[in-house]
Backbone bond lengths (Angstrom), bond angles and torsions (degrees), N, CA, C in turn:
res aa  C-N    CA-C-N  psi(-1)  N-CA   C-N-CA  omega(-1)  CA-C   N-CA-C  phi
1 X - - - 1.439 - - 1.531 109.04 -
2 X 1.314 117.55 129.52 1.472 119.66 179.92 1.528 111.79 -71.71
3 X 1.310 115.79 144.00 1.461 122.20 176.08 1.525 107.80 -93.13
4 X 1.339 116.01 134.09 1.466 119.35 177.24 1.523 109.89 -61.34
5 X 1.299 116.48 131.35 1.454 122.73 177.37 1.523 108.68 -114.24
6 X 1.319 115.96 156.49 1.464 121.36 175.91 1.524 111.12 48.42
7 X 1.334 115.11 53.31 1.455 119.90 -175.63 1.510 110.31 -128.85
8 X 1.325 114.92 128.39 1.459 123.00 171.05 1.522 105.65 -103.86
9 X 1.331 116.98 119.28 1.464 122.08 -177.58 1.530 109.06 -101.94
10 X 1.315 114.75 128.00 1.465 122.91 179.79 1.530 106.58 -121.50
11 X 1.354 116.72 108.03 1.460 120.88 -176.64 1.523 108.40 -118.46
12 X 1.325 115.39 123.42 1.466 121.72 -174.99 1.523 108.77 -122.40
13 X 1.333 116.09 133.87 1.458 122.04 174.83 1.525 108.37 -115.91
14 X 1.334 115.59 135.21 1.462 122.60 -176.61 1.529 110.32 -117.43
15 X 1.319 115.82 133.47 1.457 122.79 171.77 1.521 107.05 -111.97
16 X 1.303 117.22 123.22 1.456 122.29 -176.86 1.527 112.41 -81.44
17 X 1.329 115.92 146.46 1.464 120.73 171.08 1.523 109.40 -68.22
18 X 1.337 115.27 -38.40 1.459 122.29 -177.93 1.533 107.71 -131.96
19 X 1.326 116.77 117.93 1.477 121.16 -176.49 1.527 111.80 -57.97
20 X 1.316 117.85 -24.29 1.465 121.59 -179.73 1.528 112.13 -68.29
21 X 1.325 117.87 -13.16 1.468 121.66 -178.74 1.529 113.55 -90.24
22 X 1.327 118.03 9.50 1.470 120.91 -176.85 1.529 111.44 -57.87
23 X 1.331 117.88 -47.30 1.466 120.13 -179.16 1.521 111.81 -62.82
24 X 1.326 117.15 -36.06 1.474 120.29 179.10 1.529 110.14 -67.02
25 X 1.334 117.59 -41.67 1.465 119.99 177.77 1.527 110.42 -63.88
26 X 1.313 117.04 -43.49 1.471 120.48 178.38 1.525 110.45 -62.86
27 X 1.327 117.78 -38.82 1.470 121.56 174.29 1.525 109.61 -57.38
28 X 1.320 116.62 -45.23 1.462 120.80 178.49 1.511 112.70 -63.23
29 X 1.316 117.34 -42.08 1.468 120.41 178.64 1.523 111.36 -61.45
30 X 1.311 116.30 -34.14 1.468 119.63 -179.72 1.526 112.93 -68.27
31 X 1.325 118.56 -19.90 1.473 118.48 176.59 1.526 111.01 -70.27
32 X 1.342 116.97 -16.46 1.466 120.91 179.76 1.527 112.69 -75.06
33 X 1.324 117.70 -19.83 1.471 122.01 -172.50 1.527 115.02 -51.27
34 X 1.332 120.03 -40.77 1.475 118.59 -177.59 1.532 115.83 -79.39
35 X 1.335 118.38 -2.88 1.468 119.01 -177.14 1.528 108.63 -61.93
36 X 1.334 117.55 122.97 1.470 120.87 -170.42 1.523 115.56 -68.69
37 X 1.313 118.68 -19.37 1.465 120.94 -177.04 1.528 112.62 -76.24
38 X 1.343 116.55 -15.34 1.462 122.01 -176.75 1.524 109.96 -79.18
39 X 1.342 115.92 129.92 1.468 120.64 174.15 1.525 110.41 -86.54
40 X 1.328 116.92 -50.59 1.459 122.84 178.73 1.516 108.14 -141.56
41 X 1.341 115.53 151.82 1.462 119.87 -179.16 1.521 109.07 -143.56
42 X 1.316 115.15 143.96 1.469 122.19 176.25 1.522 107.62 -137.06
43 X 1.323 116.26 125.28 1.460 122.72 174.29 1.519 105.86 -110.03
44 X 1.326 117.59 126.79 1.450 119.01 -174.73 1.511 114.14 -146.06
45 X 1.312 114.14 175.35 1.465 123.92 175.03 1.530 106.71 -127.54
46 X 1.323 118.36 164.26 1.461 119.59 -177.83 1.527 112.44 -55.58
47 X 1.310 115.51 133.00 1.461 121.59 175.45 1.529 108.61 -73.86
48 X 1.298 115.81 157.39 1.460 120.95 178.99 1.525 109.78 -84.27
49 X 1.338 114.60 63.85 1.455 121.77 176.89 1.523 107.34 -119.03
50 X 1.298 116.06 139.39 1.459 119.61 -173.83 1.520 111.06 -136.39
51 X 1.341 114.29 92.45 1.454 121.99 173.13 1.516 107.13 -131.99
52 X 1.312 117.55 158.46 1.463 121.39 -175.96 1.525 113.83 -56.62
53 X 1.320 118.13 -29.79 1.464 121.18 -174.99 1.531 113.19 -87.36
54 X 1.327 117.88 -2.95 1.463 120.96 -175.96 1.520 110.81 -94.91
55 X 1.327 115.90 128.02 1.462 122.17 174.77 1.521 107.97 -97.34
56 X 1.308 116.65 109.81 1.473 122.12 179.11 1.523 110.01 -108.72
57 X 1.323 118.14 19.06 1.467 120.53 -174.97 1.525 113.43 -78.26
58 X 1.326 117.90 -17.73 1.469 120.97 179.99 1.533 109.48 -76.41
59 X 1.330 115.59 165.82 1.465 120.50 -178.75 1.526 113.08 -101.50
60 X 1.333 116.85 -40.19 1.469 121.93 -176.73 1.519 107.61 -144.21
61 X 1.330 116.60 147.23 1.460 119.77 175.73 1.525 110.41 -127.43
62 X 1.310 113.81 156.59 1.460 122.53 177.46 1.520 106.81 -132.46
63 X 1.321 116.07 124.84 1.463 121.93 176.05 1.517 107.38 -121.19
64 X 1.327 115.93 122.56 1.469 120.46 179.41 1.520 108.65 -125.85
65 X 1.328 115.94 136.62 1.457 122.07 173.70 1.525 108.48 -108.19
66 X 1.317 114.89 132.55 1.460 122.31 176.77 1.522 108.80 -119.61
67 X 1.323 116.93 155.59 1.462 121.25 177.44 1.522 112.64 -74.24
68 X 1.340 116.40 -30.51 1.465 120.60 -175.96 1.526 110.10 -147.25
69 X 1.318 116.05 163.64 1.465 119.60 174.39 1.529 110.43 -66.40
70 X 1.323 116.60 -29.50 1.471 119.76 177.29 1.533 111.18 -65.97
71 X 1.320 117.12 -36.79 1.463 120.67 176.69 1.526 110.21 -64.51
72 X 1.331 116.91 -39.86 1.456 121.19 177.39 1.521 110.68 -64.96
73 X 1.318 117.19 -40.33 1.471 120.71 178.25 1.526 110.54 -64.66
74 X 1.328 117.29 -39.73 1.466 120.85 177.60 1.531 110.52 -65.40
75 X 1.318 117.02 -38.40 1.472 122.13 176.59 1.527 110.47 -58.99
76 X 1.321 116.79 -42.46 1.467 120.96 -176.67 1.530 112.23 -59.63
77 X 1.318 117.03 -33.35 1.471 119.83 -178.43 1.527 112.83 -102.31
78 X 1.332 117.08 2.17 1.466 120.16 177.00 1.528 108.62 -61.25
79 X 1.327 118.55 134.73 1.469 121.11 -177.12 1.532 113.91 -55.57
80 X 1.315 117.69 -33.79 1.464 120.24 179.28 1.527 110.58 -67.89
81 X 1.331 117.20 -39.97 1.467 120.06 176.75 1.524 110.41 -65.32
82 X 1.307 117.07 -40.46 1.469 120.86 178.97 1.533 110.05 -61.93
83 X 1.324 117.12 -42.37 1.472 120.88 176.27 1.520 110.40 -60.51
84 X 1.333 117.41 -45.96 1.456 120.50 178.64 1.533 110.81 -57.15
85 X 1.316 116.52 -48.65 1.467 120.53 -177.70 1.525 111.51 -61.52
86 X 1.335 116.30 -45.14 1.468 120.45 -175.02 1.529 113.57 -77.39
87 X 1.324 117.61 -36.96 1.462 120.40 -172.54 1.525 114.14 -99.79
88 X 1.314 117.46 -15.31 1.467 120.71 -179.11 1.532 111.74 -121.92
89 X 1.318 117.51 -63.66 1.464 120.30 -172.45 1.529 112.55 -62.07
90 X 1.313 117.06 -53.01 1.472 119.22 -175.66 1.530 113.02 -62.95
91 X 1.325 119.09 -46.04 1.466 116.80 -178.85 1.536 114.66 -75.50
92 X 1.336 118.19 -25.57 1.459 120.31 -173.58 1.530 114.16 -96.25
93 X 1.330 117.41 -22.14 1.463 119.70 -169.95 1.524 112.92 -106.56
94 X 1.325 114.11 140.19 1.462 120.25 175.02 1.523 111.00 -89.16
95 X 1.338 115.60 -22.09 1.466 120.89 -177.74 1.520 108.44 -155.07
96 X 1.332 114.90 141.05 1.473 121.56 174.77 1.523 106.01 -136.77
97 X 1.337 115.57 129.24 1.467 121.05 177.60 1.514 108.47 -121.25
98 X 1.333 115.22 127.32 1.461 122.05 -179.97 1.514 109.09 -112.43
99 X 1.333 115.82 133.78 1.467 121.74 173.84 1.529 106.10 -126.12
100 X 1.331 115.94 117.02 1.460 122.28 176.83 1.523 108.62 -108.40
101 X 1.333 115.78 141.72 1.459 119.40 175.85 1.520 110.40 -145.21
102 X 1.330 114.46 156.29 1.458 122.17 178.32 1.522 108.47 -129.09
103 X 1.329 115.92 162.94 1.461 120.89 179.83 1.517 111.86 -62.44
104 X 1.314 114.08 151.28 1.464 120.02 174.67 1.520 108.65 -101.47
């Protein structure tokens, strides 16, 4: 199996203030799709897996792969990302956790 090289991983977990807003948050995440700095993107919800080490408390997740840390930095200030943060994430979410990682 090939190991991903030259990859900046940006993984975000969202906890909603109101569970009824899940579709609206997912709608907002989908506006990110055309951002050119993104190499790959995955929008998901908790899988039906149940082991002690799995945290299924979040409502929606976003996983984005970038080619470089500079691409990730450009994504952060992209106007579409700013709209998502201001109009979807901030008003709908009670908690957001971001985990970024780079290759070793």
